[in-house]
Every structure is written in structure tokens, then in C-alpha cells.
Jmol script that loads the backbone (N, CA, C; Angstrom):
load data "model"
ATOM      1  N   MET A   1      23.118  32.633 -41.424  1.00  0.00           N
ATOM      2  CA  MET A   1      23.764  31.539 -42.106  1.00  0.00           C
ATOM      3  C   MET A   1      23.462  30.207 -41.428  1.00  0.00           C
ATOM      4  N   ARG A   2      23.246  30.268 -40.108  1.00  0.00           N
ATOM      5  CA  ARG A   2      22.932  29.035 -39.385  1.00  0.00           C
ATOM      6  C   ARG A   2      21.669  28.382 -39.948  1.00  0.00           C
ATOM      7  N   GLY A   3      20.662  29.193 -40.241  1.00  0.00           N
ATOM      8  CA  GLY A   3      19.422  28.663 -40.799  1.00  0.00           C
ATOM      9  C   GLY A   3      19.640  28.003 -42.148  1.00  0.00           C
ATOM     10  N   ALA A   4      20.514  28.583 -42.967  1.00  0.00           N
ATOM     11  CA  ALA A   4      20.819  27.991 -44.276  1.00  0.00           C
ATOM     12  C   ALA A   4      21.497  26.639 -44.102  1.00  0.00           C
ATOM     13  N   VAL A   5      22.446  26.565 -43.198  1.00  0.00           N
ATOM     14  CA  VAL A   5      23.153  25.303 -42.939  1.00  0.00           C
ATOM     15  C   VAL A   5      22.175  24.243 -42.448  1.00  0.00           C
ATOM     16  N   GLU A   6      21.314  24.614 -41.523  1.00  0.00           N
ATOM     17  CA  GLU A   6      20.342  23.662 -40.986  1.00  0.00           C
ATOM     18  C   GLU A   6      19.389  23.170 -42.072  1.00  0.00           C
ATOM     19  N   ALA A   7      18.937  24.083 -42.938  1.00  0.00           N
ATOM     20  CA  ALA A   7      18.022  23.697 -44.019  1.00  0.00           C
ATOM     21  C   ALA A   7      18.698  22.730 -44.994  1.00  0.00           C
ATOM     22  N   ILE A   8      19.955  22.997 -45.322  1.00  0.00           N
ATOM     23  CA  ILE A   8      20.690  22.109 -46.236  1.00  0.00           C
ATOM     24  C   ILE A   8      20.878  20.743 -45.599  1.00  0.00           C
ATOM     25  N   ALA A   9      21.344  20.721 -44.368  1.00  0.00           N
ATOM     26  CA  ALA A   9      21.600  19.450 -43.679  1.00  0.00           C
ATOM     27  C   ALA A   9      20.321  18.632 -43.536  1.00  0.00           C
ATOM     28  N   GLU A  10      19.219  19.300 -43.238  1.00  0.00           N
ATOM     29  CA  GLU A  10      17.949  18.597 -43.109  1.00  0.00           C
ATOM     30  C   GLU A  10      17.500  18.026 -44.455  1.00  0.00           C
ATOM     31  N   ARG A  11      17.712  18.787 -45.501  1.00  0.00           N
ATOM     32  CA  ARG A  11      17.272  18.354 -46.837  1.00  0.00           C
ATOM     33  C   ARG A  11      18.062  17.142 -47.336  1.00  0.00           C
ATOM     34  N   VAL A  12      19.383  17.150 -47.140  1.00  0.00           N
ATOM     35  CA  VAL A  12      20.207  16.072 -47.699  1.00  0.00           C
ATOM     36  C   VAL A  12      20.361  14.886 -46.757  1.00  0.00           C
ATOM     37  N   GLU A  13      20.130  15.120 -45.453  1.00  0.00           N
ATOM     38  CA  GLU A  13      20.305  14.085 -44.444  1.00  0.00           C
ATOM     39  C   GLU A  13      21.595  13.311 -44.688  1.00  0.00           C
ATOM     40  N   HIS A  14      21.492  11.998 -44.977  1.00  0.00           N
ATOM     41  CA  HIS A  14      22.699  11.200 -45.211  1.00  0.00           C
ATOM     42  C   HIS A  14      22.839  10.780 -46.666  1.00  0.00           C
ATOM     43  N   LEU A  15      22.087  11.430 -47.552  1.00  0.00           N
ATOM     44  CA  LEU A  15      22.194  11.123 -48.982  1.00  0.00           C
ATOM     45  C   LEU A  15      23.554  11.553 -49.517  1.00  0.00           C
ATOM     46  N   PRO A  16      24.057  10.884 -50.558  1.00  0.00           N
ATOM     47  CA  PRO A  16      25.287  11.357 -51.187  1.00  0.00           C
ATOM     48  C   PRO A  16      25.050  12.733 -51.807  1.00  0.00           C
ATOM     49  N   VAL A  17      25.981  13.655 -51.600  1.00  0.00           N
ATOM     50  CA  VAL A  17      25.840  15.033 -52.068  1.00  0.00           C
ATOM     51  C   VAL A  17      26.977  15.381 -53.021  1.00  0.00           C
ATOM     52  N   TYR A  18      26.614  15.922 -54.187  1.00  0.00           N
ATOM     53  CA  TYR A  18      27.589  16.543 -55.092  1.00  0.00           C
ATOM     54  C   TYR A  18      27.307  18.034 -55.035  1.00  0.00           C
ATOM     55  N   LEU A  19      28.276  18.806 -54.601  1.00  0.00           N
ATOM     56  CA  LEU A  19      28.094  20.236 -54.417  1.00  0.00           C
ATOM     57  C   LEU A  19      28.775  20.987 -55.562  1.00  0.00           C
ATOM     58  N   SER A  20      27.990  21.657 -56.374  1.00  0.00           N
ATOM     59  CA  SER A  20      28.520  22.498 -57.449  1.00  0.00           C
ATOM     60  C   SER A  20      28.297  23.943 -57.045  1.00  0.00           C
ATOM     61  N   LEU A  21      29.372  24.685 -56.875  1.00  0.00           N
ATOM     62  CA  LEU A  21      29.280  26.050 -56.402  1.00  0.00           C
ATOM     63  C   LEU A  21      29.636  27.016 -57.524  1.00  0.00           C
ATOM     64  N   ASP A  22      28.680  27.842 -57.904  1.00  0.00           N
ATOM     65  CA  ASP A  22      28.909  28.884 -58.904  1.00  0.00           C
ATOM     66  C   ASP A  22      29.443  30.097 -58.160  1.00  0.00           C
ATOM     67  N   ILE A  23      30.610  30.578 -58.530  1.00  0.00           N
ATOM     68  CA  ILE A  23      31.266  31.659 -57.798  1.00  0.00           C
ATOM     69  C   ILE A  23      30.442  32.941 -57.817  1.00  0.00           C
ATOM     70  N   ASP A  24      29.488  33.047 -58.760  1.00  0.00           N
ATOM     71  CA  ASP A  24      28.687  34.267 -58.771  1.00  0.00           C
ATOM     72  C   ASP A  24      27.638  34.301 -57.664  1.00  0.00           C
ATOM     73  N   VAL A  25      27.639  33.288 -56.773  1.00  0.00           N
ATOM     74  CA  VAL A  25      26.830  33.380 -55.558  1.00  0.00           C
ATOM     75  C   VAL A  25      27.385  34.498 -54.665  1.00  0.00           C
ATOM     76  N   LEU A  26      28.648  34.832 -54.878  1.00  0.00           N
ATOM     77  CA  LEU A  26      29.255  35.930 -54.129  1.00  0.00           C
ATOM     78  C   LEU A  26      28.924  37.265 -54.788  1.00  0.00           C
ATOM     79  N   ASP A  27      28.744  38.285 -53.967  1.00  0.00           N
ATOM     80  CA  ASP A  27      28.531  39.635 -54.466  1.00  0.00           C
ATOM     81  C   ASP A  27      29.747  40.047 -55.309  1.00  0.00           C
ATOM     82  N   PRO A  28      29.549  40.851 -56.362  1.00  0.00           N
ATOM     83  CA  PRO A  28      30.684  41.274 -57.194  1.00  0.00           C
ATOM     84  C   PRO A  28      31.798  41.990 -56.427  1.00  0.00           C
ATOM     85  N   ALA A  29      31.502  42.532 -55.254  1.00  0.00           N
ATOM     86  CA  ALA A  29      32.552  43.139 -54.438  1.00  0.00           C
ATOM     87  C   ALA A  29      33.566  42.100 -53.982  1.00  0.00           C
ATOM     88  N   PHE A  30      33.132  40.827 -53.902  1.00  0.00           N
ATOM     89  CA  PHE A  30      33.988  39.745 -53.443  1.00  0.00           C
ATOM     90  C   PHE A  30      34.437  38.825 -54.575  1.00  0.00           C
ATOM     91  N   ALA A  31      33.754  38.894 -55.713  1.00  0.00           N
ATOM     92  CA  ALA A  31      34.094  38.036 -56.863  1.00  0.00           C
ATOM     93  C   ALA A  31      33.663  38.713 -58.162  1.00  0.00           C
ATOM     94  N   PRO A  32      34.418  39.734 -58.593  1.00  0.00           N
ATOM     95  CA  PRO A  32      34.056  40.406 -59.839  1.00  0.00           C
ATOM     96  C   PRO A  32      34.380  39.580 -61.078  1.00  0.00           C
ATOM     97  N   GLY A  33      35.260  38.605 -60.941  1.00  0.00           N
ATOM     98  CA  GLY A  33      35.722  37.825 -62.081  1.00  0.00           C
ATOM     99  C   GLY A  33      34.834  36.650 -62.403  1.00  0.00           C
ATOM    100  N   THR A  34      33.625  36.937 -62.866  1.00  0.00           N
ATOM    101  CA  THR A  34      32.693  35.894 -63.267  1.00  0.00           C
ATOM    102  C   THR A  34      31.924  36.391 -64.479  1.00  0.00           C
ATOM    103  N   GLY A  35      31.405  35.485 -65.255  1.00  0.00           N
ATOM    104  CA  GLY A  35      30.681  35.865 -66.460  1.00  0.00           C
ATOM    105  C   GLY A  35      29.342  36.509 -66.178  1.00  0.00           C
ATOM    106  N   THR A  36      28.736  36.211 -65.030  1.00  0.00           N
ATOM    107  CA  THR A  36      27.413  36.757 -64.699  1.00  0.00           C
ATOM    108  C   THR A  36      27.392  37.257 -63.260  1.00  0.00           C
ATOM    109  N   PRO A  37      27.989  38.430 -63.002  1.00  0.00           N
ATOM    110  CA  PRO A  37      27.985  38.957 -61.631  1.00  0.00           C
ATOM    111  C   PRO A  37      26.560  39.220 -61.151  1.00  0.00           C
ATOM    112  N   GLU A  38      26.315  38.916 -59.880  1.00  0.00           N
ATOM    113  CA  GLU A  38      24.987  39.075 -59.284  1.00  0.00           C
ATOM    114  C   GLU A  38      25.081  40.002 -58.077  1.00  0.00           C
ATOM    115  N   ALA A  39      24.571  41.216 -58.228  1.00  0.00           N
ATOM    116  CA  ALA A  39      24.562  42.155 -57.110  1.00  0.00           C
ATOM    117  C   ALA A  39      23.708  41.600 -55.979  1.00  0.00           C
ATOM    118  N   GLY A  40      24.143  41.849 -54.756  1.00  0.00           N
ATOM    119  CA  GLY A  40      23.384  41.388 -53.598  1.00  0.00           C
ATOM    120  C   GLY A  40      23.700  39.969 -53.185  1.00  0.00           C
ATOM    121  N   GLY A  41      24.761  39.416 -53.710  1.00  0.00           N
ATOM    122  CA  GLY A  41      25.139  38.049 -53.349  1.00  0.00           C
ATOM    123  C   GLY A  41      25.750  37.975 -51.960  1.00  0.00           C
ATOM    124  N   LEU A  42      26.183  36.787 -51.618  1.00  0.00           N
ATOM    125  CA  LEU A  42      26.802  36.554 -50.315  1.00  0.00           C
ATOM    126  C   LEU A  42      28.174  37.222 -50.233  1.00  0.00           C
ATOM    127  N   SER A  43      28.625  37.469 -49.022  1.00  0.00           N
ATOM    128  CA  SER A  43      30.017  37.869 -48.821  1.00  0.00           C
ATOM    129  C   SER A  43      30.857  36.599 -48.748  1.00  0.00           C
ATOM    130  N   SER A  44      32.149  36.738 -48.887  1.00  0.00           N
ATOM    131  CA  SER A  44      33.035  35.580 -48.757  1.00  0.00           C
ATOM    132  C   SER A  44      32.874  34.942 -47.376  1.00  0.00           C
ATOM    133  N   ARG A  45      32.784  35.765 -46.356  1.00  0.00           N
ATOM    134  CA  ARG A  45      32.636  35.266 -44.985  1.00  0.00           C
ATOM    135  C   ARG A  45      31.360  34.444 -44.834  1.00  0.00           C
ATOM    136  N   GLU A  46      30.261  34.928 -45.408  1.00  0.00           N
ATOM    137  CA  GLU A  46      28.991  34.200 -45.307  1.00  0.00           C
ATOM    138  C   GLU A  46      29.073  32.844 -46.004  1.00  0.00           C
ATOM    139  N   LEU A  47      29.648  32.827 -47.198  1.00  0.00           N
ATOM    140  CA  LEU A  47      29.776  31.563 -47.929  1.00  0.00           C
ATOM    141  C   LEU A  47      30.643  30.572 -47.162  1.00  0.00           C
ATOM    142  N   LEU A  48      31.750  31.032 -46.634  1.00  0.00           N
ATOM    143  CA  LEU A  48      32.639  30.130 -45.887  1.00  0.00           C
ATOM    144  C   LEU A  48      31.959  29.618 -44.616  1.00  0.00           C
ATOM    145  N   ARG A  49      31.140  30.439 -43.969  1.00  0.00           N
ATOM    146  CA  ARG A  49      30.405  29.974 -42.782  1.00  0.00           C
ATOM    147  C   ARG A  49      29.441  28.857 -43.146  1.00  0.00           C
ATOM    148  N   VAL A  50      28.780  28.992 -44.295  1.00  0.00           N
ATOM    149  CA  VAL A  50      27.872  27.930 -44.730  1.00  0.00           C
ATOM    150  C   VAL A  50      28.662  26.660 -45.015  1.00  0.00           C
ATOM    151  N   LEU A  51      29.714  26.773 -45.807  1.00  0.00           N
ATOM    152  CA  LEU A  51      30.495  25.576 -46.160  1.00  0.00           C
ATOM    153  C   LEU A  51      31.058  24.896 -44.918  1.00  0.00           C
ATOM    154  N   ARG A  52      31.603  25.671 -44.014  1.00  0.00           N
ATOM    155  CA  ARG A  52      32.201  25.101 -42.800  1.00  0.00           C
ATOM    156  C   ARG A  52      31.147  24.504 -41.879  1.00  0.00           C
ATOM    157  N   GLY A  53      29.911  24.949 -42.021  1.00  0.00           N
ATOM    158  CA  GLY A  53      28.826  24.400 -41.231  1.00  0.00           C
ATOM    159  C   GLY A  53      28.310  23.069 -41.763  1.00  0.00           C
ATOM    160  N   LEU A  54      28.753  22.691 -42.952  1.00  0.00           N
ATOM    161  CA  LEU A  54      28.260  21.458 -43.566  1.00  0.00           C
ATOM    162  C   LEU A  54      29.076  20.224 -43.200  1.00  0.00           C
ATOM    163  N   THR A  55      29.976  20.361 -42.244  1.00  0.00           N
ATOM    164  CA  THR A  55      30.744  19.207 -41.786  1.00  0.00           C
ATOM    165  C   THR A  55      29.778  18.113 -41.348  1.00  0.00           C
ATOM    166  N   GLY A  56      29.992  16.916 -41.850  1.00  0.00           N
ATOM    167  CA  GLY A  56      29.135  15.799 -41.484  1.00  0.00           C
ATOM    168  C   GLY A  56      28.182  15.377 -42.586  1.00  0.00           C
ATOM    169  N   ILE A  57      28.000  16.225 -43.627  1.00  0.00           N
ATOM    170  CA  ILE A  57      27.157  15.761 -44.731  1.00  0.00           C
ATOM    171  C   ILE A  57      27.941  14.722 -45.527  1.00  0.00           C
ATOM    172  N   ASN A  58      27.242  13.930 -46.302  1.00  0.00           N
ATOM    173  CA  ASN A  58      27.864  12.870 -47.095  1.00  0.00           C
ATOM    174  C   ASN A  58      28.304  13.430 -48.446  1.00  0.00           C
ATOM    175  N   LEU A  59      29.334  14.268 -48.425  1.00  0.00           N
ATOM    176  CA  LEU A  59      29.847  14.903 -49.641  1.00  0.00           C
ATOM    177  C   LEU A  59      30.676  13.897 -50.438  1.00  0.00           C
ATOM    178  N   VAL A  60      30.263  13.644 -51.669  1.00  0.00           N
ATOM    179  CA  VAL A  60      30.956  12.656 -52.505  1.00  0.00           C
ATOM    180  C   VAL A  60      31.703  13.301 -53.667  1.00  0.00           C
ATOM    181  N   GLY A  61      31.451  14.579 -53.933  1.00  0.00           N
ATOM    182  CA  GLY A  61      32.136  15.277 -55.007  1.00  0.00           C
ATOM    183  C   GLY A  61      31.742  16.740 -55.009  1.00  0.00           C
ATOM    184  N   CYS A  62      32.530  17.554 -55.713  1.00  0.00           N
ATOM    185  CA  CYS A  62      32.246  18.986 -55.723  1.00  0.00           C
ATOM    186  C   CYS A  62      33.006  19.668 -56.851  1.00  0.00           C
ATOM    187  N   ASP A  63      32.566  20.873 -57.175  1.00  0.00           N
ATOM    188  CA  ASP A  63      33.302  21.708 -58.121  1.00  0.00           C
ATOM    189  C   ASP A  63      32.964  23.172 -57.862  1.00  0.00           C
ATOM    190  N   VAL A  64      33.785  24.048 -58.420  1.00  0.00           N
ATOM    191  CA  VAL A  64      33.558  25.485 -58.379  1.00  0.00           C
ATOM    192  C   VAL A  64      33.598  25.954 -59.825  1.00  0.00           C
ATOM    193  N   VAL A  65      32.558  26.678 -60.248  1.00  0.00           N
ATOM    194  CA  VAL A  65      32.461  27.078 -61.651  1.00  0.00           C
ATOM    195  C   VAL A  65      32.304  28.593 -61.793  1.00  0.00           C
ATOM    196  N   GLU A  66      32.457  29.046 -63.023  1.00  0.00           N
ATOM    197  CA  GLU A  66      32.248  30.434 -63.443  1.00  0.00           C
ATOM    198  C   GLU A  66      33.335  31.402 -62.981  1.00  0.00           C
ATOM    199  N   VAL A  67      34.512  30.923 -62.631  1.00  0.00           N
ATOM    200  CA  VAL A  67      35.612  31.818 -62.310  1.00  0.00           C
ATOM    201  C   VAL A  67      36.226  32.274 -63.637  1.00  0.00           C
ATOM    202  N   ALA A  68      36.236  33.584 -63.859  1.00  0.00           N
ATOM    203  CA  ALA A  68      36.743  34.154 -65.108  1.00  0.00           C
ATOM    204  C   ALA A  68      37.819  35.184 -64.795  1.00  0.00           C
ATOM    205  N   PRO A  69      39.071  34.740 -64.654  1.00  0.00           N
ATOM    206  CA  PRO A  69      40.153  35.651 -64.256  1.00  0.00           C
ATOM    207  C   PRO A  69      40.327  36.867 -65.172  1.00  0.00           C
ATOM    208  N   ALA A  70      39.959  36.753 -66.426  1.00  0.00           N
ATOM    209  CA  ALA A  70      40.114  37.881 -67.344  1.00  0.00           C
ATOM    210  C   ALA A  70      39.278  39.091 -66.919  1.00  0.00           C
ATOM    211  N   TYR A  71      38.233  38.869 -66.149  1.00  0.00           N
ATOM    212  CA  TYR A  71      37.366  39.956 -65.692  1.00  0.00           C
ATOM    213  C   TYR A  71      37.768  40.506 -64.329  1.00  0.00           C
ATOM    214  N   ASP A  72      38.855  40.040 -63.775  1.00  0.00           N
ATOM    215  CA  ASP A  72      39.248  40.419 -62.414  1.00  0.00           C
ATOM    216  C   ASP A  72      40.752  40.666 -62.362  1.00  0.00           C
ATOM    217  N   HIS A  73      41.129  41.913 -62.522  1.00  0.00           N
ATOM    218  CA  HIS A  73      42.559  42.243 -62.549  1.00  0.00           C
ATOM    219  C   HIS A  73      43.196  42.224 -61.163  1.00  0.00           C
ATOM    220  N   GLY A  74      42.379  42.281 -60.123  1.00  0.00           N
ATOM    221  CA  GLY A  74      42.900  42.218 -58.760  1.00  0.00           C
ATOM    222  C   GLY A  74      43.042  40.802 -58.239  1.00  0.00           C
ATOM    223  N   GLU A  75      42.548  39.819 -58.992  1.00  0.00           N
ATOM    224  CA  GLU A  75      42.636  38.394 -58.661  1.00  0.00           C
ATOM    225  C   GLU A  75      41.898  37.998 -57.386  1.00  0.00           C
ATOM    226  N   ILE A  76      40.943  38.822 -56.919  1.00  0.00           N
ATOM    227  CA  ILE A  76      40.243  38.454 -55.687  1.00  0.00           C
ATOM    228  C   ILE A  76      39.263  37.310 -55.914  1.00  0.00           C
ATOM    229  N   THR A  77      38.769  37.180 -57.134  1.00  0.00           N
ATOM    230  CA  THR A  77      37.870  36.058 -57.423  1.00  0.00           C
ATOM    231  C   THR A  77      38.633  34.745 -57.328  1.00  0.00           C
ATOM    232  N   ALA A  78      39.833  34.714 -57.880  1.00  0.00           N
ATOM    233  CA  ALA A  78      40.647  33.496 -57.822  1.00  0.00           C
ATOM    234  C   ALA A  78      41.010  33.152 -56.378  1.00  0.00           C
ATOM    235  N   ILE A  79      41.279  34.165 -55.573  1.00  0.00           N
ATOM    236  CA  ILE A  79      41.595  33.926 -54.160  1.00  0.00           C
ATOM    237  C   ILE A  79      40.371  33.354 -53.443  1.00  0.00           C
ATOM    238  N   ALA A  80      39.205  33.948 -53.711  1.00  0.00           N
ATOM    239  CA  ALA A  80      37.970  33.440 -53.095  1.00  0.00           C
ATOM    240  C   ALA A  80      37.717  32.000 -53.542  1.00  0.00           C
ATOM    241  N   ALA A  81      37.864  31.740 -54.837  1.00  0.00           N
ATOM    242  CA  ALA A  81      37.622  30.389 -55.363  1.00  0.00           C
ATOM    243  C   ALA A  81      38.610  29.386 -54.777  1.00  0.00           C
ATOM    244  N   ALA A  82      39.874  29.767 -54.653  1.00  0.00           N
ATOM    245  CA  ALA A  82      40.871  28.856 -54.081  1.00  0.00           C
ATOM    246  C   ALA A  82      40.547  28.539 -52.625  1.00  0.00           C
ATOM    247  N   THR A  83      40.081  29.525 -51.883  1.00  0.00           N
ATOM    248  CA  THR A  83      39.698  29.301 -50.490  1.00  0.00           C
ATOM    249  C   THR A  83      38.491  28.377 -50.409  1.00  0.00           C
ATOM    250  N   VAL A  84      37.530  28.582 -51.295  1.00  0.00           N
ATOM    251  CA  VAL A  84      36.350  27.719 -51.343  1.00  0.00           C
ATOM    252  C   VAL A  84      36.764  26.282 -51.681  1.00  0.00           C
ATOM    253  N   VAL A  85      37.654  26.113 -52.658  1.00  0.00           N
ATOM    254  CA  VAL A  85      38.120  24.774 -53.029  1.00  0.00           C
ATOM    255  C   VAL A  85      38.825  24.118 -51.848  1.00  0.00           C
ATOM    256  N   PHE A  86      39.641  24.874 -51.133  1.00  0.00           N
ATOM    257  CA  PHE A  86      40.308  24.334 -49.950  1.00  0.00           C
ATOM    258  C   PHE A  86      39.275  23.838 -48.933  1.00  0.00           C
ATOM    259  N   ASP A  87      38.253  24.658 -48.683  1.00  0.00           N
ATOM    260  CA  ASP A  87      37.216  24.248 -47.731  1.00  0.00           C
ATOM    261  C   ASP A  87      36.447  23.029 -48.224  1.00  0.00           C
ATOM    262  N   LEU A  88      36.201  22.946 -49.534  1.00  0.00           N
ATOM    263  CA  LEU A  88      35.509  21.778 -50.078  1.00  0.00           C
ATOM    264  C   LEU A  88      36.363  20.512 -49.937  1.00  0.00           C
ATOM    265  N   ILE A  89      37.654  20.632 -50.162  1.00  0.00           N
ATOM    266  CA  ILE A  89      38.549  19.481 -49.998  1.00  0.00           C
ATOM    267  C   ILE A  89      38.547  19.059 -48.523  1.00  0.00           C
ATOM    268  N   THR A  90      38.545  20.034 -47.631  1.00  0.00           N
ATOM    269  CA  THR A  90      38.477  19.730 -46.207  1.00  0.00           C
ATOM    270  C   THR A  90      37.179  19.002 -45.869  1.00  0.00           C
ATOM    271  N   LEU A  91      36.062  19.473 -46.441  1.00  0.00           N
ATOM    272  CA  LEU A  91      34.783  18.787 -46.228  1.00  0.00           C
ATOM    273  C   LEU A  91      34.833  17.346 -46.747  1.00  0.00           C
ATOM    274  N   LEU A  92      35.430  17.159 -47.919  1.00  0.00           N
ATOM    275  CA  LEU A  92      35.558  15.793 -48.466  1.00  0.00           C
ATOM    276  C   LEU A  92      36.355  14.907 -47.525  1.00  0.00           C
ATOM    277  N   ALA A  93      37.427  15.457 -46.982  1.00  0.00           N
ATOM    278  CA  ALA A  93      38.270  14.676 -46.075  1.00  0.00           C
ATOM    279  C   ALA A  93      37.551  14.334 -44.780  1.00  0.00           C
ATOM    280  N   ARG A  94      36.593  15.178 -44.390  1.00  0.00           N
ATOM    281  CA  ARG A  94      35.870  14.950 -43.136  1.00  0.00           C
ATOM    282  C   ARG A  94      34.573  14.183 -43.330  1.00  0.00           C
ATOM    283  N   THR A  95      34.273  13.803 -44.576  1.00  0.00           N
ATOM    284  CA  THR A  95      33.053  13.053 -44.849  1.00  0.00           C
ATOM    285  C   THR A  95      33.123  11.687 -44.152  1.00  0.00           C
ATOM    286  N   PRO A  96      32.111  11.362 -43.384  1.00  0.00           N
ATOM    287  CA  PRO A  96      32.122  10.066 -42.697  1.00  0.00           C
ATOM    288  C   PRO A  96      32.207   8.922 -43.705  1.00  0.00           C
ATOM    289  N   SER A  97      33.062   7.965 -43.418  1.00  0.00           N
ATOM    290  CA  SER A  97      33.167   6.814 -44.312  1.00  0.00           C
ATOM    291  C   SER A  97      31.967   5.901 -44.109  1.00  0.00           C
ATOM    292  N   THR A  98      31.579   5.243 -45.224  1.00  0.00           N
ATOM    293  CA  THR A  98      30.398   4.368 -45.141  1.00  0.00           C
ATOM    294  C   THR A  98      30.792   2.937 -44.952  1.00  0.00           C
TER     295      THR A  98
END
end "model"
wireframe off; spacefill off
backbone 0.3
color backbone group
């Protein structure tokens, strides 16, 4: 995950970043409630490590998409999405002011 964080940070440098996160980046074991589940996706832990590693990027906006609670009776997708949104809000709050 460190390599992914470094590649993202190098690519965006200090440019304004809008981060749109499709919840189906997570393996269906961690987010079954999506319209297009993708086997072999990231674990929740891996995704959170990447997001938490992005502290310092110039994040100007974000969203989380493709959460479909009707497909997830255990509500784990909603829990994962809520945690991701919390981390994104934290990243926004830590964005260096210009």
C-alpha cells in the first residue's frame, strides 16, 4: 500500500484533488452491497491505509459512490462506506490551506 500512496502523491503533487471513491474497489467480502461487485478487490484495511497515507495532498472535494444497501443485508458495505467518508472528511480537514 505504501507504493500506491507514493505513486498517488507523486502524481498529484500539490494540484487540487477531487477524490471519487467507488465502493466496489473493495472485495465483495468487505462490500457486497454494490451494483457491480469486483472479486479480488482491496480489503477495508488496505483501502483505509491508502486513504490515511494521503495526508498532505490538496484534497478539495470527494465522494463515495455505488453503495447499494438493498444488496447487503448485513450492512457491512454501509459501515465500510461510513468509515471511508469519515476518513475523507478527516483528510479534508487536514488539507493544507493555501
